C-alpha positions as CSV (number, residue, x, y, z in Angstrom):
1,M,0.0,0.0,0.0
2,P,1.6,3.3,-1.0
3,Q,2.5,5.7,1.8
4,S,0.7,9.1,1.9
5,A,2.9,12.2,1.2
6,P,4.1,14.0,4.4
7,Y,2.1,17.0,5.4
8,T,3.6,20.3,4.2
9,M,2.8,23.0,6.7
10,P,1.9,26.4,5.2
11,E,4.3,29.2,6.0
12,D,1.7,31.2,7.9
13,V,0.9,28.3,10.3
14,I,2.8,29.0,13.5
15,L,1.6,25.8,15.3
16,R,0.1,22.5,14.2
17,A,-1.4,19.9,16.4
18,E,-1.1,16.7,14.4
19,K,-2.9,13.4,15.0
20,I,-3.3,14.2,18.7
21,T,-4.9,11.4,20.8
22,K,-5.7,11.6,24.5
23,V,-7.4,8.7,26.3
24,Y,-8.8,8.9,29.9
25,P,-10.1,5.9,31.8
26,G,-13.4,5.0,30.1
27,T,-13.3,7.7,27.5
28,V,-11.4,8.9,24.4
29,A,-11.1,12.7,24.8
30,L,-9.3,13.3,21.5
31,N,-9.0,10.8,18.6
32,E,-6.2,11.8,16.1
33,V,-7.3,15.4,15.8
34,D,-5.5,18.0,13.7
35,F,-5.5,21.8,14.3
36,N,-3.7,24.5,12.5
37,V,-3.0,27.9,14.2
38,Y,-2.4,30.7,11.7
39,R,-0.3,33.8,12.3
40,G,-2.3,37.1,12.1
41,K,-5.6,35.2,12.4
42,V,-8.3,34.6,15.0
43,N,-8.5,30.8,15.0
44,V,-11.8,29.9,16.6
45,L,-12.3,26.4,18.0
46,V,-15.9,25.3,18.6
47,G,-17.7,22.1,19.5
48,E,-20.1,20.7,22.0
49,N,-19.1,20.3,25.6
50,G,-17.0,17.2,25.7
51,A,-15.8,17.6,22.1
52,G,-12.2,17.9,23.3
53,K,-11.5,21.6,22.9
54,S,-10.2,22.2,26.4
55,T,-8.2,18.9,26.4
56,L,-6.4,20.1,23.2
57,V,-5.6,23.5,24.8
58,K,-4.2,21.7,27.9
59,I,-2.0,19.7,25.7
60,I,-0.8,22.7,23.8
61,I,0.2,24.5,27.0
62,G,1.7,21.5,28.6
63,V,-0.8,20.8,31.4
64,V,-1.8,17.5,29.9
65,Q,0.3,15.1,27.8
66,A,-1.1,13.4,24.7
67,N,-1.0,9.6,24.3
68,S,0.1,10.1,20.7
69,G,0.6,12.7,18.0
70,Q,2.9,15.7,17.9
71,I,3.0,19.5,18.2
72,I,4.9,21.3,15.5
73,Y,5.9,24.9,16.4
74,D,7.4,27.3,13.9
75,G,8.1,24.3,11.6
76,K,9.8,22.1,14.2
77,P,8.4,19.3,16.4
78,V,8.4,20.3,20.1
79,K,7.6,18.5,23.3
80,I,5.6,20.7,25.6
81,T,5.8,18.8,28.9
82,N,4.9,21.7,31.2
83,P,3.5,25.3,31.1
84,Q,7.0,26.8,31.4
85,I,8.0,25.4,28.1
86,A,4.8,26.8,26.5
87,Q,5.6,30.2,28.0
88,H,9.1,30.0,26.7
89,L,7.8,29.3,23.2
90,G,5.6,32.3,23.4
91,I,2.2,30.6,24.2
92,A,0.0,32.2,26.8
93,T,-3.5,31.4,28.0
94,I,-6.4,33.4,29.4
95,F,-9.0,31.1,31.0
96,Q,-12.6,31.8,32.1
97,E,-11.3,32.1,35.6
98,V,-8.5,34.6,35.7
99,S,-5.3,33.4,37.4
100,L,-3.9,36.7,38.8
101,F,-2.7,37.2,42.4
102,P,-5.4,39.4,44.0
103,D,-3.2,40.9,46.7
104,L,-0.5,42.0,44.3
105,T,-0.6,45.2,42.2
106,V,-1.3,45.3,38.5
107,A,2.4,45.9,37.7
108,E,3.5,43.1,40.0
109,N,1.1,40.7,38.3
110,I,2.3,41.7,34.8
111,F,6.0,41.2,35.6
112,I,5.7,38.3,38.1
113,G,8.6,36.0,37.6
114,H,10.6,38.4,35.4
115,E,10.7,41.6,37.4
116,P,13.2,44.3,36.4
117,R,16.0,44.5,38.8
118,N,18.7,47.1,39.7
119,K,22.5,46.6,39.9
120,L,22.2,45.1,43.3
121,G,19.7,42.5,42.2
122,A,16.7,44.0,44.0
123,I,13.4,44.6,42.3
124,D,13.3,48.1,40.7
125,W,9.8,49.1,41.6
126,R,9.8,52.4,39.9
127,K,11.0,50.9,36.6
128,M,8.5,48.1,36.9
129,N,5.6,50.5,37.3
130,E,6.8,52.5,34.3
131,M,7.2,49.4,32.2
132,A,3.8,48.1,33.1
133,L,2.2,51.2,31.5
134,K,3.6,50.3,28.0
135,P,1.5,47.1,27.3
136,L,-1.6,48.7,28.7
137,E,-1.1,51.8,26.6
138,E,-0.6,49.5,23.5
139,L,-4.0,48.0,24.3
140,G,-5.6,51.4,24.8
141,V,-6.5,50.5,28.4
142,K,-6.3,52.9,31.4
143,I,-5.7,51.0,34.7
144,D,-3.7,52.3,37.6
145,V,-0.7,49.9,37.6
146,Q,-0.1,50.4,41.4
147,R,-3.6,49.4,42.2
148,K,-4.2,45.9,43.7
149,V,-5.9,43.4,41.4
150,L,-8.4,42.5,44.1
151,G,-10.6,45.5,43.3
152,L,-10.6,45.2,39.5
153,S,-13.6,44.0,37.4
154,I,-13.3,40.8,35.5
155,A,-12.9,42.7,32.2
156,E,-10.0,44.7,33.7
157,M,-8.4,41.5,35.0
158,Q,-8.5,40.1,31.5
159,M,-6.8,43.2,30.2
160,V,-4.0,42.7,32.8
161,E,-3.7,39.1,31.7
162,I,-3.3,40.2,28.1
163,A,-0.8,42.9,29.1
164,K,1.1,40.2,31.0
165,A,1.2,38.1,27.8
166,L,2.5,41.0,25.8
167,T,5.5,41.5,28.1
168,A,6.4,37.8,27.7
169,N,6.6,38.3,23.9
170,T,3.6,36.0,23.3
171,Q,3.1,34.8,19.8
172,I,0.0,32.7,20.4
173,L,-2.7,33.9,22.8
174,I,-5.3,31.3,23.8
175,M,-8.6,32.7,25.1
176,D,-11.0,30.1,26.6
177,E,-14.6,31.5,26.9
178,P,-13.2,35.0,27.7
179,T,-16.6,36.8,27.3
180,S,-18.7,34.6,29.7
181,A,-18.9,37.2,32.5
182,L,-18.5,40.4,30.5
183,T,-21.1,43.1,29.7
184,L,-21.9,44.0,26.1
185,H,-19.6,47.1,26.3
186,E,-16.8,45.0,27.7
187,V,-17.1,42.4,25.0
188,K,-16.8,45.1,22.3
189,D,-13.7,46.4,24.1
190,L,-12.2,42.9,24.3
191,F,-12.9,42.3,20.6
192,R,-11.2,45.6,19.7
193,I,-8.1,44.4,21.5
194,V,-8.2,40.9,19.9
195,K,-8.4,42.5,16.5
196,K,-5.4,44.7,17.3
197,L,-3.4,41.7,18.4
198,R,-4.3,39.9,15.2
199,D,-3.3,42.9,13.1
200,D,0.1,42.8,15.0
201,N,0.5,39.4,13.4
202,R,-0.1,37.4,16.6
203,A,-2.1,34.2,16.5
204,I,-5.2,34.0,18.6
205,I,-6.9,30.7,19.6
206,F,-10.4,31.7,20.6
207,I,-12.9,29.2,22.2
208,S,-16.5,30.3,22.4
209,H,-20.0,28.7,22.6
210,R,-21.7,31.9,21.4
211,L,-22.3,31.7,17.7
212,E,-22.8,35.4,17.3
213,E,-19.2,35.9,18.7
214,V,-17.8,33.3,16.3
215,F,-19.1,35.2,13.3
216,E,-18.0,38.6,14.6
217,I,-14.4,37.7,15.6
218,A,-13.3,34.6,13.7
219,D,-11.1,34.5,10.6
220,R,-11.0,30.7,10.6
221,V,-13.3,28.3,12.5
222,T,-12.4,24.7,13.4
223,V,-15.0,22.2,14.6
224,F,-14.5,19.2,16.9
225,R,-17.2,16.7,17.7
226,D,-17.0,13.8,20.2
227,G,-13.2,14.1,20.3
228,K,-12.8,14.1,16.6
229,Y,-11.8,16.7,14.0
230,V,-14.8,17.6,11.8
231,G,-13.5,20.4,9.6
232,T,-12.1,23.9,9.2
233,D,-13.5,26.8,7.2
234,D,-12.9,30.5,6.6
235,V,-15.7,32.1,8.6
236,K,-16.9,34.0,5.5
237,D,-17.6,30.7,3.7
238,I,-19.9,29.2,6.4
239,C,-23.3,30.0,7.7
240,P,-24.6,29.6,11.3
241,D,-26.9,26.6,10.4
242,D,-24.0,24.7,8.7
243,L,-21.7,25.4,11.7
244,V,-24.3,24.1,14.2
245,R,-24.8,21.0,12.0
246,M,-21.0,20.4,12.1
247,M,-20.9,20.8,15.8
248,V,-23.8,18.6,16.8
249,G,-24.1,16.2,13.9
250,R,-27.7,17.1,13.3
251,N,-30.0,20.0,12.5
252,I,-31.2,22.0,15.5
253,N,-34.6,23.3,14.3
254,Q,-35.2,25.3,17.4
255,L,-32.6,26.7,19.8
256,Y,-35.4,28.2,21.8
257,P,-38.2,25.5,21.7
258,K,-40.8,27.5,23.6
259,I,-44.1,25.7,24.3
260,K,-47.1,27.9,24.7
261,V,-48.5,27.3,28.2
262,D,-51.5,29.0,29.8
263,R,-50.4,30.9,32.8
264,G,-51.5,29.2,36.0
265,E,-52.3,30.5,39.4
266,P,-49.7,32.6,41.3
267,I,-47.3,30.5,43.4
268,L,-44.6,33.0,44.4
269,K,-45.2,36.7,45.2
270,V,-42.4,39.0,46.2
271,T,-43.3,42.5,47.6
272,N,-40.8,45.3,48.3
273,L,-37.9,42.9,48.9
274,A,-34.7,44.6,49.8
275,K,-31.1,43.7,50.8
276,E,-29.1,46.6,52.2
277,G,-26.4,47.8,49.7
278,W,-27.6,45.3,47.0
279,F,-31.2,45.9,45.8
280,E,-34.4,47.7,46.8
281,E,-38.1,47.5,46.3
282,I,-38.2,44.3,44.2
283,S,-41.8,43.3,43.6
284,F,-43.2,40.6,41.2
285,T,-45.4,37.6,40.9
286,L,-44.5,34.2,39.5
287,H,-47.2,31.9,38.2
288,K,-47.4,28.1,37.7
289,G,-46.3,27.1,34.2
290,E,-44.6,30.4,33.6
291,I,-41.0,31.2,32.7
292,L,-40.2,34.6,34.1
293,G,-37.0,36.0,32.7
294,L,-34.9,38.3,34.9
295,S,-32.6,40.4,32.6
296,G,-30.0,43.1,33.2
297,L,-26.3,43.9,32.8
298,V,-23.5,42.6,35.0
299,G,-23.8,44.4,38.3
300,A,-27.6,44.7,38.1
301,R,-27.9,42.5,41.2
302,R,-30.1,39.8,39.6
303,T,-28.2,36.9,41.2
304,E,-28.5,38.6,44.6
305,V,-32.3,38.7,44.2
306,A,-32.3,35.0,43.4
307,T,-30.1,34.0,46.4
308,T,-32.2,36.1,48.7
309,I,-35.4,34.4,47.6
310,F,-33.8,31.0,48.2
311,G,-32.6,32.1,51.6
312,I,-28.8,32.0,51.0
313,T,-28.7,35.8,51.8
314,P,-31.9,36.5,53.7
315,A,-33.7,39.8,53.0
316,D,-33.5,42.8,55.3
317,R,-37.1,43.8,54.6
318,G,-40.0,43.0,52.3
319,E,-42.4,40.0,52.0
320,I,-42.4,36.7,50.2
321,E,-45.6,34.6,49.7
322,V,-45.6,31.0,48.6
323,K,-49.1,29.7,47.5
324,G,-50.7,32.7,49.1
325,K,-49.1,32.3,52.5
326,K,-46.5,34.7,53.9
327,V,-43.2,32.9,54.7
328,K,-39.9,33.8,56.1
329,I,-37.0,32.2,54.2
330,D,-33.8,32.6,56.1
331,N,-31.9,29.5,54.9
332,P,-32.0,27.2,51.8
333,R,-33.4,24.3,53.7
334,K,-36.5,26.4,54.5
335,A,-36.8,27.3,50.8
336,M,-36.5,23.6,49.8
337,S,-39.3,22.7,52.3
338,L,-41.5,25.2,50.4
339,G,-40.9,23.5,47.1
340,M,-38.0,25.7,45.8
341,A,-34.8,24.7,44.0
342,Y,-31.9,26.9,42.9
343,V,-29.4,26.2,40.1
344,P,-26.6,28.6,40.8
345,E,-24.7,30.7,38.3
346,N,-21.3,29.2,39.1
347,R,-21.9,25.5,38.9
348,Q,-18.3,24.5,39.8
349,R,-18.1,26.6,42.9
350,H,-21.7,26.5,44.2
351,G,-23.5,23.7,42.3
352,L,-21.2,20.7,42.6
353,V,-18.9,18.8,44.9
354,L,-16.3,18.4,42.2
355,R,-14.3,15.6,43.9
356,S,-17.4,13.5,44.4
357,D,-18.9,11.3,41.8
358,I,-22.1,11.9,39.9
359,R,-24.2,9.6,42.1
360,K,-23.3,11.5,45.3
361,N,-23.9,14.9,43.6
362,I,-27.3,14.0,42.4
363,S,-28.5,12.5,45.7
364,L,-27.0,15.2,47.9
365,P,-30.2,17.4,48.4
366,T,-32.4,14.3,49.0
367,I,-30.0,12.2,51.0
368,N,-32.3,12.1,54.0
369,Q,-34.9,10.2,51.9
370,F,-32.4,7.3,51.7
371,K,-31.7,7.0,55.4
372,K,-32.4,3.8,57.3
373,F,-31.7,4.5,60.9
374,I,-28.1,5.6,60.8
375,F,-27.4,4.0,57.4
376,I,-28.0,5.0,53.8
377,D,-30.0,2.8,51.5
378,R,-27.4,2.8,48.7
379,K,-29.5,0.7,46.4
380,K,-32.4,3.2,46.5
381,E,-29.9,6.1,46.2
382,L,-28.4,4.4,43.1
383,E,-31.8,3.8,41.5
384,V,-32.8,7.5,41.8
385,S,-29.4,8.8,40.6
386,E,-29.4,6.4,37.7
387,D,-33.0,7.5,36.7
388,M,-32.0,11.2,36.7
389,H,-28.7,10.4,34.9
390,Q,-30.7,8.8,32.1
391,K,-33.4,11.5,32.0
392,M,-30.9,14.3,31.7
393,E,-28.8,12.3,29.1
394,I,-25.6,13.0,31.0
395,R,-22.6,11.9,29.0
396,S,-20.2,10.1,31.3
397,A,-18.3,6.9,32.0
398,G,-20.9,6.1,34.6
399,L,-22.3,7.3,37.9
400,Q,-18.9,6.7,39.5
401,Q,-17.2,9.3,37.4
402,L,-16.1,12.4,39.3
403,A,-17.9,15.7,38.6
404,Q,-14.7,17.5,38.0
405,E,-13.9,15.2,35.0
406,L,-17.1,16.1,33.2
407,S,-17.5,18.8,30.5
408,G,-19.2,22.0,31.4
409,G,-22.5,21.0,29.8
410,N,-22.6,17.7,31.5
411,Q,-21.7,19.3,34.8
412,Q,-24.7,21.6,34.3
413,K,-26.9,18.6,33.6
414,V,-25.8,17.0,36.9
415,V,-26.7,20.2,38.8
416,L,-30.1,20.2,37.1
417,A,-30.6,16.5,37.9
418,K,-29.7,17.1,41.5
419,W,-32.3,19.7,42.0
420,L,-35.0,18.2,39.8
421,S,-34.8,15.0,41.9
422,T,-36.3,17.1,44.8
423,H,-39.5,17.6,42.7
424,P,-39.7,21.3,43.1
425,E,-42.6,23.5,42.3
426,I,-40.5,26.7,41.9
427,L,-37.2,26.5,40.0
428,I,-34.7,29.3,40.1
429,L,-32.2,29.1,37.2
430,D,-29.3,31.5,37.4
431,E,-27.6,31.6,33.9
432,P,-28.7,28.1,33.0
433,T,-26.8,27.9,29.8
434,R,-23.7,29.9,30.5
435,G,-20.6,28.3,29.0
436,I,-22.4,25.3,27.4
437,D,-22.5,24.3,23.8
438,V,-25.3,25.0,21.4
439,G,-26.6,21.4,21.4
440,T,-26.8,21.2,25.2
441,K,-28.2,24.7,25.3
442,A,-31.1,23.6,23.1
443,A,-31.6,20.5,25.3
444,V,-31.8,22.7,28.5
445,H,-34.3,25.0,26.8
446,E,-36.4,22.1,25.7
447,L,-36.3,20.7,29.3
448,M,-37.4,24.2,30.6
449,S,-40.4,24.2,28.2
450,K,-41.4,20.7,29.3
451,L,-41.2,21.6,33.0
452,A,-43.2,24.7,32.5
453,K,-45.9,22.7,30.6
454,E,-46.0,20.3,33.6
455,G,-46.8,23.3,35.8
456,L,-43.4,24.2,37.2
457,A,-42.8,27.9,37.8
458,I,-39.4,29.0,36.6
459,L,-37.5,32.2,37.4
460,M,-34.7,32.4,34.9
461,V,-31.8,34.8,35.4
462,S,-29.9,35.3,32.1
463,S,-27.4,37.8,30.6
464,E,-28.2,36.5,27.0
465,L,-30.8,38.6,25.4
466,E,-31.6,35.9,22.8
467,E,-32.3,33.5,25.7
468,I,-34.5,36.0,27.6
469,L,-36.5,36.8,24.5
470,G,-36.6,33.2,23.2
471,M,-37.7,31.5,26.5
472,S,-39.6,34.0,28.7
473,D,-43.3,34.4,29.0
474,R,-42.6,37.7,30.8
475,V,-39.4,39.7,31.2
476,L,-38.3,41.7,34.3
477,V,-35.4,44.1,33.8
478,M,-33.0,45.3,36.6
479,C,-30.5,48.1,36.7
480,E,-28.3,49.0,39.7
481,G,-30.4,47.0,42.2
482,R,-33.9,48.2,41.0
483,L,-36.6,46.9,38.7
484,T,-36.7,49.2,35.7
485,G,-38.9,47.3,33.3
486,E,-41.5,44.6,32.9
487,Y,-42.7,43.3,29.5
488,E,-45.0,40.6,28.2
489,R,-43.5,38.2,25.7
490,K,-45.3,39.7,22.7
491,E,-44.1,43.2,23.5
492,A,-40.5,42.5,24.6
493,D,-37.6,43.3,22.2
494,Q,-33.9,43.9,22.5
495,E,-34.2,47.7,22.3
496,K,-36.7,47.9,25.2
497,I,-34.7,45.6,27.4
498,M,-31.4,47.3,26.8
499,A,-33.1,50.7,27.4
500,A,-34.4,49.5,30.8
501,A,-31.1,47.8,31.6
502,T,-29.3,51.1,31.2
503,K,-32.1,53.4,32.3
504,R,-32.2,55.1,28.9
505,S,-35.3,56.6,27.5
506,L,-36.5,55.2,24.2
507,A,-36.7,57.7,21.4
508,R,-40.3,58.5,20.4
């Protein structure tokens, strides 16, 4: 059988991941995937959760080692066995969770590990502060370099991360879901900087689940599915429907499959709810079978309202009624006894016990149901967990797999399974589809519609306008801790919501 000709790498490809395979116990994360990274291009990598995107990034930066395959950098095979080698090659990464030292200043973070020193070998603080200004000025960002990172916004922290990368002469900048916690204005600012870096002939690897971002920022888009390489296209040559089909292996006819449900009787009434320093005068009614969207920009205090209703941070004043009765909810257990469940915004920090397996995570809120004297009925616990595992279609190696080993979308499914196993009547969803792929997002939306049809009352907090408009029966809008708008589904649109979220007046 004749051998195939060796691959000839184009001159403008700075890095090629070639035939990369990575196997974990019970699963193949990557199966002989290829990925080219072009100089002066925004190389977007997309795929469902569990497609292998993050695994490839970890291999490129030396956190994880591939079982087979090779990395070719600047035309030569390299072995990246640790992050220090990647850094030396000029590869830097900005993750969803920034990795700065909060108690150090901006300048100290930018130059940590390679601080300028004087003739005596001591750190030259004045020179470091002066030098720290240069990369920030290049990016068009104004941040006090002597300020501690602790008080910065997430967007500002990302700018510091990028400035840090520039001082290390970074040639490839990897950005993993960098917009997940940014406002619309901050996203525009980030994209301006990404385009500037691209124009400076740096290579950008950009991972995102938001299709609108892909078509705004990408030059080339590569798709992975189930750990395999599907294809690469110039973004100008592909449409959103084709991209979704490549990602999930099927057509998604409806990303927002909203089922029309007649609004039932009121089940939750909130009157003049307030939490000192957070929000004031929050009043609304939630009905059975209704999806009530709570919209607003970052900092609007939507999550704080949700956690107060669930008793995590009890209110200072105001009233809550459940099924027509006034109640005092001063802890989550009380909320649960009233038929409430809360899926938090940060699934890894607040929604899961990452080092526990799927079975234990699902059964955690209902563990008392499985008690027999001082023992746990493991058989019954296993049956319930297995039932929810199947219903939520969680992709895993089994109930024994640790939560931390799952993809983001499957972690979210575990959190949903965990709370739905309590059979709630009121479900509070805080950013239910943040950081999950388009296929899982459609599945979560479909589940929400089915639950509402069954009579469940859903309060959905979301930063995504498309999600708010696509799934809500009514929309509440918050700005700076106050309700500034309320719209029925038929009258809600992006302009009205954004006007209320920024307290602008709509032009007549």
